[in-house]
Structure formats: structure tokens, C-alpha cells
N, C-alpha and C positions, 0 to 999 in steps of 0.2 A: 224195238219193243221188248220188255222183259219176258222171261220165260213164263208164260201163263197157260192155264188149263181152263177150258170152258166146262161149266157144270150146271146142273139144274137142281133146284131145291124146291121143296113145298113148305110154305109157311101159312099161318093164319092170315086171312084177308086183312084184318085190323092191323096186324103187325106190318104187313106189306105196305098198307096205306101210311102208317107212321114212318116207315123207312123212306117212302117216296117223299114225304114232306120234309124229312130231315135232309135227304140228299139235295133237294131243291134249296133248302135253307143254307146248307153248307156249300152249295154250288159245286157238287161233285156228282159223278155218275153213280148209278145204282150199283154197278159192279165195284167201283172204288169204295163206296160205303160198306158193302158187304165184306169186302176184303179187309177194310180197317176194323170192322167189328170182329171178324174171326181172328185177326192178328192180336187185337186187344184181349180177346177171350183166351187165346193160347198163352199169351204173356201172363195173364192173371193166374192161369192154371199152373204155369211153371213157377211163378212166385209163391203160390200156395204150397207147392211141393217142396220148394227150397225152404220155406218157413217151417214145414213139418220136419225136415231134416235138421234144421238148426235147433228146433225145439227138442228133438231127440237128444242132441248133443248136450243141451243145457238142462235136461230133465233130471240129471243126477243130483247128488248132494250139492247144495248151494249155500253160501253164507248169506247173511241178511242183505248185504249190498247187492249181491247178484240177483237175489229174488226180487228186490225192488226194481232193479234195472230191467230184468226180463218182463216184469209186469208192465212197465212203462213202454217197452218195445212192442209188446202184444197190443196194448191199447192204441199205440200210434199206428201200427199196421192195420188194425180194424178200422180206424178212422180214415186211413188212406184209401182203403178199398170199399168202404161202406156204400158209396153211391155209384160204384163202377157198373153194376148190373142191377 
């Protein structure tokens, strides 16, 4: 078994019930579902931090082509993460 740590959390009853239904639908354990959710959230946070760093680099003087490309990248990223949470 992988190196795991047991923990306890408190969540709203309605969220718990939604998670239970989703775990059953996906045929995974509650622990696995919560682990996947946390992993996804951590990756999202890391991606947002990386995007901020990239945006800092590109926030300087840009020619017209760079501005268009950056705008498209931002739009694409927003579309990618829009329904994540």
C-alpha cells in the first residue's frame, strides 16, 4: 500500500451526500474520491501560480503579435479551467 495518512475532515452534509453519490457513480471509495479532489485542487493551484509567473514575464513591453498571442493564451486557459470547480 502507498504511504498514506488517515485524516478527518468536516464538510457540509449536502456536500458529503453529493460526494457519496459521485463515489458510487465512479465506483471508487470515498477516500479515493477525496484524494482525487485534493490532488486536482493542488494541481489547479500550482497551474494558477505558474500562470501568474508566466504573466509577470510577459507583462512587459510587447509588440502587437505578442499581445494577441497572450490574449488568446489567457482565453484558452480560462476555458480550460472554467468548469474545474
